[in-house]
C-alpha positions, 0 to 999 in steps of 0.5 A: 500500500505504501508503494501504491498509495490510495490504490489498495483497499484492505478487508477487515473481517470481524465477528463481535468486533474481533478480527476473524482469521483462518478463513473465519474459523477463529477470532483473534484478540485484535479488534477491528478498530485496532487493526484499522489504526495500523493501516492509517499511515500505510497509504491504504485507500479504504477499509472494507469492513465485513461483519461475518456473522451477517455476511450472506445471511441477508440480516442487514448491515451491522451499521453500529459496528461499521460506523464505530470503525469509520468514526475511529479511523481517518481511512474511508470505510466501506460497509459489507456483510448483510446488505439485504434490501432497499431498506438497507440502502435507505439506512445508508442514506441517513445522515449518520452514515454519511461518514461511510464511503460505500457499501457492498452487496452480493447475495441480495443482488444475485437472488433479486432481493435488491433491484440495482436500478431502484437502489441507484435511483434512490441514491440519486434522488437523495443526493439531488435533494 
């Protein structure tokens, strides 16, 4: 990341705030915030934060933990893990989420729970307001 500043995103996967390791099989003693802080002077463009307890199960993003990480770091944070519907997009457009750099959707797009055109139209309309 130092060699290519602003061009590398780092993923932090966590369960209950602790960094998950070994293919998510174990939780370390290191918190997501502690690990994120280690990247602050490394030239990292963004942190992709995944709450692995929500990833792929369509329960909604862990906004509280994602915002806690974003508020603790100078690096932009992208929410991941659990985005399930247009309701999650609406939540991401609330003022307290303005600190987030974006969000990633996977399964909700694949199985049709989230219409990308509807999501983009909602984002565009809120930004125009």
